[in-house]
N, C-alpha and C positions, 0 to 999 in steps of 0.2 A: 471397528477405530475403535477407542472409549469414550468411553459417558461420561464426560467430564458436571460432575453439578455443585451451581453453585447458590450456599448458603443463604439466607437474607432472614430468614426468618426463622424462630425458634421451628416455629410449625408448619411448614411452606420446599420446597425445593425451588427450583429450576431452574429446567440445564439448559443448554444452549443455544438450543432449535425454537425453546420453550420461551427465551428470551429475549432471542429474534421478534417474536412475534412480538411481543409486547414493546418494543420499540417501533418497530416498520404500525404498528397499530394505535401510539404514542404519536409520535415522528411523522407515519405518512407514509407511502411510495414513493416506489420512483428516485431511492436515489443512485445516482449512478457519476463513476470518477467524469468529474468536468475535460473531457477530450472528445475529439471527432473522430482520430484511429489513434492504433497501436503507435503508431512511430511519436503522436502528437505525448500522449495516456506516458511510455515509456522517457520522455524528453523532463516530463512532467515528472516523476516518479525519481528518477535522479537527482532532478534541479531544488528538487521541496527539501534534501540534505540540505539537513542542519537550520533552516531559514521557515519561513512565513506563506505562507501560502500568500500573501498580497503580491510579496515579492518572488514567486512563481511567475502569477499573470503578468508581471509586465517582463521579465528578461522572457513567457511567448509571444508577447504579440511582436517582440520583435520579431522573436523569430520565426512565423511562420509573416511579417509585414517579406522579409529574407527569401525566406524559403518551401510555405506557401506548407512545411513538414515533408514538403519530401525528398525523401529519404538520398535517391542522389548529389541533392542539393546540402542538402546537408554535409555529408562530406567528401563536399570538397570543397570545403569554407576552409579560411587557412587559419591554423592554429590561435595564430593571435586578433585575426576579424572575431574566430569561434566566443573567443575570452569575450572580445569586449560587450557583445552580443550579449551572451548573461552577468554580468558585472551583478548586477541588482541581485541577482541571487544567493554572493556568497559565494566567497570559496573557488570564484572563478578559473583557475590554474585546475584545479586540482579535478576541476564536475569538469575545464573540456576534452582534459587528459582522458576521462572516464565515459562522456560521451562518446569522442574518436571510436574506443576502442571496440566498446560496446557496439552502434553502427554495425565497423567493419567487421568486427565479427559476425556480424547480423547478416553484413552484408556476403558472407563469406559460406554460407547460410541457403545467398539469395535470399533474403525476407521472407520464407517459406515454415512460419511460424506451425505448423500443424505438420511440416520434415521433421523440422529441430520437434518439436516430446517427442516425436513416433519414434526416434533415434535413441537418444537420447534419455528415457525416459524414466527412473523414478532418479537414478544422474543428476538428470537435469540443474537440478538446485546447485551440485556440486561443480556444476560446469558456471551456473551464470556471480558462484563463490569468486571462481580464480580472475575473472575480469577486477580493473582495478576499478575501486570505485565502486561496487557490488559486496556491500556488506548483506545480513540475513531477513533485516525490515524490509530494504530494497529487493537483494532478491525476491521474496516473499511470495509482494507488489508487482510485480511482475510474471512471477506462475502464479497467478492467482489471476489478473488481467490481460496482459498478452497474454499464456498460452488455457490460458482453462484450467487450473484446480482447483480443488478444491482447499481455499488454506485459509489456515485460522492468520488474521498478520496480530502477532503479540505485542506493540506498538504502548506507547504509552501513556492512549486513555482506556484502551485494551484491560492494561494492568491495575493500576484506577479504580476501574468501572467493577469489575474480577477480585478488587481491593475489600471494596464498600461492601459489595454480596456476600462477602464471606470466605473466599480462596489466599492461602499464607499464602509465607516462599517464590511470591511474586516480584523480585527484585530487583530481574531487567527481563531482556526479551529471548536468551535465551534458554532462562528456566522460565519462562511465565510458555517457550514454544513447546519445552520439554512434557509439557503436566497438559495442554488445551492443543484437541484438535475437535474435525467438523467430524459430524458423523455423516451418515449413508441420509438420512434425511434434508443432506438441505445439496440444494442442485446445484450450479458455479454461476445462476443466474444470484443467486439464495450468498449465497456467502460473501458478494463482491457487495452486494448491498448491506449487510452485517455491518464488512465492517465502517462500508459510508456512515451506517446510522449507529455508530458504536462516536466514530467520533462526531457528530454531529448534539450526538446526548454530553461530550464530553466539552464541543465548547458552552454549554446552557450551565452544567452539575457539576463538572468536575474546576476547574479551571478557577485559577487561584480569589479568593473573591467569591464562588460561585458556589449553594451549598445543594449542593445529595438529600439533606434532610427534604428536598424544599419537592422531592425529585417525584413521580406517576409509580420509580423504583423503590423507593426509602422503606 
């Protein structure tokens, strides 16, 4: 796969795997998506759309108390009750419909994630995008964390970080995804941690009022 180099100094370059190592060295290892099951992770990936994670945590607590994240119990929830449970995450009508469609689709495949991955192969992303409420970023999150594909999440923090390191033309998710991919050096576990590390770095140095120039990557 194509190697991407980020020019952040006149005399040095930093490719994506080296960037991962730098982030892991300075921010520590062991960063994981906070979910105990793939079903909880899927719910979090849907609920976090257009809201902050604190709202998602509250919503997940409500869902856990009601269903313990058991897929059959989630599927049995009446739409009105599901909407009320996920209200703290906002856009609850659309997100409830998305949850029901995604879990219904997974149920039609018996929640056999390896089987789904093998069945659809390289077409899996297109299948995910057909599901209501699943856009490019959420599809890639599911590919990375649920179906264990080595995928780069080209979200806002990634766009900001790579932009500060010298890459241009990263105006949105699609443009970034077309230009940036992970090479053979990344394991699935490293790709998963890389996404979390970029988010952690972004919270520290790329949010409003934060100063990238004070970071270890400056």
